[in-house]
N, C-alpha and C positions, 0 to 999 in steps of 0.2 A: 405291193405286187398282186396280192390276192384280190383286192378290189378292182385293180386294173383288168385282170382276167375276167372278172364278173361283168365289168362294163363292156368288154369286147364280146362276151357271150350274149349280152342283152342287145347290143347293137347289131351284130351279125350282118354287117354290110361288107361290100367289096373293099379290100385294103387299098385299091387304086385310088379311091376317093380320099383316104387319109393321106396317101403319098402326094396326091395332087395339091392338097391343102398345105402340106409342109413345104412343097416346092414354091407355092405362091407366097407363103409367109416369109420364106427365105429371101425371095427377090424384093418383096415389099420392104423388108428390113434393110436390105442393101441400099435401096434408093432413099430410105429415111435417113440413114447414117450419112450418105453422100450429101443430102440437103443440109444436115446439121454442120458437117465439116466445111462445106463450101461457104456457109454464112460467115465463118471465121475469116475466110479469104476476102469476102465482100467488105467486112468491117475494116480489114487492113487496107483495102483499096480506098475506101471512103475516108479513112483516117490519114491517108498519105504517109503511112509509116513503112510501106514496102513489105514484102514478104520474104523473110530470110529462108534460104534453102534448107538449113539444118533443123528448122522447127518442124513440128508435125504438120501445121497448116501449110507451110511452104512445100513440104514433100507431097502433101495431098494435092495442092494446087498444080505443081509442076508435073505431077503424074498425068493430069488431064491435058496439059499443053503438049506433052510428049506423045499423047495419043492422037494429036492432030486437031484438038479443039482450039479455035482461035479466041482466047479470052484475054483481051488487051485493055479492057476498060471496065469500070463498075457496071455500065449498062449491059455489056455483053455477058458479064458474069451473072448479073441479076436474071437475065433472060434464060441463061443455062440452068440456074437454080430452079426457076419456075418450071422449066421443062422436066427436070428431075422430079419435082414434087407432083407434077401431073401424071408422070409414069407411075409414081408411088400410089397415087390416088386410084389409078386403073387397077393395079394389083389388089389394093384394099377392097375395092368394090366387087371385083370378081370373087375374091376369097370369102367375103361376107355373104354374097349370094349363095355360094356353094355351102357355107356353114348353115344358113337358114334352111335351104333345101334339104340338106342332109339330116338335120335335127328333126324337121317336121316329118320327113319320110320315116325316120326311125321311130318317132312317136306313133305314127299310123301302123307301122309293121308290128310294133310291140303290142299295141292294143289288139290287133288281129291275132297275134300269137297267143295272147292271154285268153281271148274268147274261144279260140280253137281248143286250147288246153281245158278250159272249163267244160266245154260241150263234149269232150271226149274222155273225161275222167272215168275211172272205174267206180263202181258203186260205193265202195267203202270210203274212198277219198272224197267222193261227192257229198255223202251224208256227214262226213267229218268237217267239211269246209263250210265256214259261216259265210252266208251270202254278203253280209256287211263287209267282210274282209275282201271279197271279190270286187265289190263296188269300189272300195278304197284303192285297191291295186289298179283297177282299170281307169280311175279318174285321178285322184290326188297323187298317188305314188308315181304313176306314169308321167304326169305333169312335172313332178319334182325331178324325176330322172332326166326328162327332156331338157329342163333348165340346167341341170348339172352338165349334160353333154354340151350344151351351147356355151356354158361358162368354161368348160374344159378346153374346148377348141380355141376360144379366145385366149385362154391361159397359155396354150401352146404358142399362139401368135405373139403374145406379149413376151413370153420367155425367150423366144428367138430374137426379138427386137432388143430386149434387155441385154442379151449376150453380145450383140453387135455394138450397142452403144457403150457398154462397159469396156469392150475390147478397144474401141476408139479412144476412150478416156485413159486407158492404160498406156497407149502410145503418146498421149498428150503429156501426162504427168503421172508417174508411177506412185508417188507418195500420196497424192490426193485420191488416186484410184483405190489404194488400200484403205484409206479412211472411209470411202463410200462402201467398199466391200464389207468392212467390219460393221458399218451401220446397217446394211441389209441383213447381215448374219444376226445382228442383235435383234432387229425387228421380227424376223422369222422365228427366232428362238423364244422371244417374249410371247408371241402369238401361240406357239406350240405349247408352252408351259402353262399359260394362264387361261387360254380360251378354247383350244381345240376339243378337250374332253367335255367342257360345259356345253359347247355347241352341238357335239355329237349326242349328248343326253337330251338336249332340247329337241333335236330331230326325232329321236325315239319316242319321247313323250307326245310330240305333236301328232305323229302317225297313230299312236294308241288312241288319242282323243278324237281324231278324225273318224276312226273306225267306230268308236263308241257313239258319236253323233249320228253316223249312218245307221247304226243298229236301232237307236231310239226312234229315229225318223221312220225306218222301215216297220218297226213294231207298231208305231202310231198309225201308219197307213193301213197295215194288214188287220189291225184290231180296232178299226175305227168305230164299228157299231158297239162292240163290247165296252170300249172306253167311254163312249157317250152314255150308254145305259147305266154304268156304275159311277158316272160323273168323275172320271180320272183325267180329264183333259188337262187341267192345271198341273197335275202331277207329272205328266209326260212333258209339258212345256217347261216346267222347272228343271227337269233332268237335262233336257236339251240346252236350256239357257245356261245352266251351270257348266256344262261341258264346253259350250261356245266361249264362255267367259275365260275358262282355263286355257283354251286354245289361243284366244286373243292375247292373253298375258305372255304365253310362250313366244308368240310372234313378235310382241313388243320387245321382249328380252333379246331375241335373236337379232332383230334389226338394230336395236340399240348397241349391241356388241359390234356390229359391222360399222356403225357410224362412229363409235368411240375409237375403234382401231384406225379408221380413216383419218380422223382429226389428230390422233396421236402420231401417226406416220408423217402427216403434213408438218406438224410442229417440230418433230425430230429432224426431218430433212431441211426445214428452214434454218434451224440452228446450225446444222452442219454446213449449209451453204454459206452462211455468214462467216463461219470460221475458215472455210475454204477460200472465200474471197480475200480475206486478210492474208492467208498464206500465199495466194497467187501474187498479190501485189508486193509481197516481201521477196518472193523468188525471182520474179521477172521485172524488167524495166517497164516503165509506164505504158509504152505502146504495145509491147507484146503481152503485158498483163491484161490489157483491155481485150485483145483477141482471144486469149486463153479463157478469160473469165466469161466472155460471150459464148464460147463453145460449151463451157461447163454449165452456164445458166440455161441455155437452150436445151441441153441434154437433161438437166434437172427438171425443167418444165415438162419434158416428155417422159422422164423416168418416174416422176411422182405418181401420176395416175396408173402407170404400169405396176409399180410396187404395191400400190393400194389394191389394184385388181388382182394381183397375184395372191396376196394374203387373203383377200375376201373369197377368191376362187377356192383356195384350200379350205376355207371355212364352210363354203357351200358343199364341198366334198364331205367334210366331217358331218355336216347336218344331214346329208343325203345317204349316209352309210346304211341306215336302217332300211331306207327305200330300196337300195341296191340289193340288200340281203333278201328282203321280202319278195321282190320281183323275180330274183333268181330262183328262189324256192318255189314260187308259183309256177314258173315256166317248166321247172323240172319235175312237177307232179306227174305221177305215173298215169299213163293213158290206157284206156281199155283197148285190148286187141280184138278187133272185129274182123272175122273172116267173111268176105263176100266174094268168093271165087266166081260164083254164078248167080247174078242178081235174079235171073228168071226162076231159079229154084226157090229163092226166098219168097218171091211174089206168088208162086204157085203152091206154096206150102199149105198142106191140109193137116189140121190137128187130129191125132189119133189117141195118144195117151201121154201122161206125164207121171213120172215116178220120182219121189224124193225119199232119200234114206238118211236118217240120222243127221239132219241139218242143224248146225249150230251157228249162231251169229251174235257178236258183241258189238255194241255201239260205244266206242271209246272204252271205258272200264265197266260198262253195264252189260250184263248177260241178258240179251233180249229173247233169243230162241235157243232151246236146248233139246237136242235129240228129236227133232220134228220129222215124222215120216208120213207120207200120204201117197195115194194113187188117185189120179183123175183120168177119166175116159171121156170120149166123145159123148155129148148130150147129157153128161152128168150135171146135176144141179147141186152146187157145193155151197154150204153156209159156213162161214168162219166167224165164230163168236168169241168173246172174251172181254174182260174189263179194259178200260183205257190204259194204254201203255204196255199191254201184254204182247204186242208184236204183230198185230193183224196187218197193219199197213206195211210194215217191214217185210213180212212174208210175201205179200203181193208184189212189192217192189222187186224182191229177189227173184220171184217166179217170172216177172216181166223181163 
């Protein structure tokens, strides 16, 4: 719940967009389940086995006939199923367009918010903040959060669809439903126990290394002349190369985990489907078994990528925890309060005198200025001297 609040804080968009997406996900899922259920009716028609009223497929079929839909042949039923799937496609296209628009606008607004925060920091927070950290937040971490948001919205869509399909399967056969439910519970538990913490640690290490790469690169550019003079180019390149290698190894591990989880899920569901098929043929007569098995098979084909995406989406969330924390902290940095009640007064300002009494300043844990006092008047020529690191630049920054 804590991370959910942080995500909403970073998004800061109108809730009507989220509600609109949920509405579209809901209707898309309804038409998806209608398509799956009606395919069972089509198989019954084609098999000439008839549709019994007491079965789920029969109830499903006769519900539409009572609504006034004239479904008297396999051809008319096939046309009706195609119409249902076309409507589902419409809802899916609209919802995906809104998702892409929403996530890209969020990325743009988040970057604007970060830049505004950096440019309006108070002096102490500014000097304490490493520019490499700012670059990392503005690029890599924002991209990571945008991807998380995209995955999360698709996760919500998949979750709604999964609830609808499972509810339908519950009506078809409660025993097989509980087998599938226990299977999903097992898969989510295994992922939580064995992978979630490892993936969260990989995300933390990845962000640390990205920041280190930015720092080496920035130092290399800013100290170009000095590096060339003292012949330290290879030293800088080796530092960057070592960090890049470590970062690549982390990404390999992360993506391997995702691939392993996907194949493990596919294998487990395939085994359960085979067992379910045997149970269905033992429970039903041959004609009805074919119908029920078809509904379960089509549902399984649709559920398989949903379950894989659900688990991988949770893993993306674990991987992005550090990015969420870092971005939330960056946005909440204290800004300088600047009073500009009358801009003309500032533009017409004429310097007369400046008085400083007992000024103290520490940079992190280092005392830079201690009990500094001075008076400066118009047309004074002031010389500030001292060894390197004694606080000359810091004093001028504070005066400014």
